[in-house]
C-alpha positions in Angstrom: 59.9 38.6 24.2 60.5 39.3 27.8 58.7 37.9 30.8 56.4 40.9 31.3 55.0 40.8 27.8 54.5 37.0 28.1 52.6 37.6 31.4 50.5 40.3 29.8 49.6 37.9 26.9 48.7 35.2 29.3 46.5 37.6 31.4 44.7 38.8 28.2 44.3 35.1 27.1 42.9 34.1 30.5 40.5 37.1 30.4 39.4 36.2 26.8 38.8 32.6 27.9 36.6 33.8 30.8 34.6 36.1 28.5 34.2 33.2 26.0 33.1 30.9 28.8 30.6 33.5 30.0 29.2 33.9 26.4 29.0 30.2 25.9 27.0 29.8 29.2 24.7 32.7 28.2 24.1 31.1 24.8 23.5 27.7 26.3 20.9 29.3 28.7 19.1 31.0 25.9 19.1 27.8 23.8 17.8 25.9 26.9 15.1 28.4 27.5 13.9 28.3 23.9 14.1 24.5 23.7 12.2 24.1 27.0 9.6 26.7 25.9 9.1 25.0 22.6 9.3 21.5 24.0 5.7 21.0 25.0 4.5 22.2 21.6 7.0 19.9 19.9 6.1 17.0 22.0 2.4 17.5 21.3 3.0 17.8 17.6 5.2 14.6 17.6 2.5 12.7 19.5 -0.1 13.8 16.9 2.2 12.7 14.1 2.8 9.3 15.8 -0.9 8.8 16.3 -1.5 9.7 12.6 1.1 7.2 11.5 -0.3 4.5 13.8 -3.8 5.0 12.3 -2.4 4.9 8.8 -0.5 1.7 9.5 -3.6 0.1 11.0 -5.7 1.2 7.9 -3.0 -0.2 5.6 -3.0 -3.5 7.4 -6.8 -3.7 7.2 -6.8 -2.9 3.5 -4.1 -5.6 2.9 -6.2 -8.1 4.7 -9.3 -7.1 2.8 -7.4 -7.4 -0.5 -6.2 -10.9 0.4 -9.7 -12.0 1.3 -11.1 -10.6 -2.0 -8.3 -12.3 -3.9 -9.1 -15.6 -2.3 -12.8 -15.1 -3.0 -12.1 -14.2 -6.6 -10.0 -17.3 -7.1 -12.8 -19.5 -5.7 -15.4 -17.9 -7.9 -13.2 -18.3 -11.0 -12.8 -22.0 -10.1 -16.6 -22.4 -9.8 -17.3 -20.6 -13.1 -14.8 -22.7 -14.9 -16.3 -25.9 -13.6 -19.8 -24.6 -14.4 -18.8 -23.9 -18.0 -17.3 -27.4 -18.3 -20.5 -28.9 -16.9 -22.7 -26.9 -19.3 -20.6 -28.1 -22.3 -20.8 -31.7 -21.2 -24.6 -31.3 -20.6 -25.1 -29.8 -24.0 -23.1 -32.6 -25.6 -25.1 -35.3 -23.8 -28.4 -33.6 -24.7 -27.4 -33.4 -28.4 -26.3 -37.1 -28.3 -29.6 -38.1 -26.6 -31.8 -36.1 -29.1 -29.9 -36.5 -32.3 -27.4 -39.3 -31.9 -23.9 -38.7 -33.2 -22.7 -35.8 -35.4 -23.5 -37.6 -38.7 -27.2 -37.9 -37.6 -27.3 -34.2 -36.9 -26.0 -33.4 -40.4 -28.5 -35.8 -41.9 -31.3 -34.1 -40.1 -30.1 -30.7 -41.3 -30.1 -31.9 -44.9 -33.5 -33.5 -44.5 -35.1 -30.4 -43.1 -33.1 -27.8 -45.1 -36.3 -26.9 -47.0 -37.7 -25.5 -43.8 -34.9 -23.0 -43.7 -35.6 -22.0 -47.3 -39.3 -21.6 -46.5 -38.7 -19.4 -43.4 -36.3 -17.2 -45.4 -38.7 -16.6 -48.2 
């Protein structure tokens, strides 16, 4: 290759680079225009989404606190019921002992009054 053909290639390359640079600028301007035009709408939509997420997180926290309170209350009530059942059993046992004495006395009374059972069934 001679110097003139190299100079011609360099001139064509420089012209191509200038056209490419002009196209890139034009594309960047169009992208910037579309981004800036859509930007307020996108920003508003993002703010709405953030607000929705914030409300959802607040609701989730409130529900978790309510669940923890209900669990605590449930545990307390179970404790109370268990102790009431134990107290009732002890009270029943004390009443039986006071009225009939020990278990042998209860069996003796049942045998003694077994005829009442037969009469009521007849």
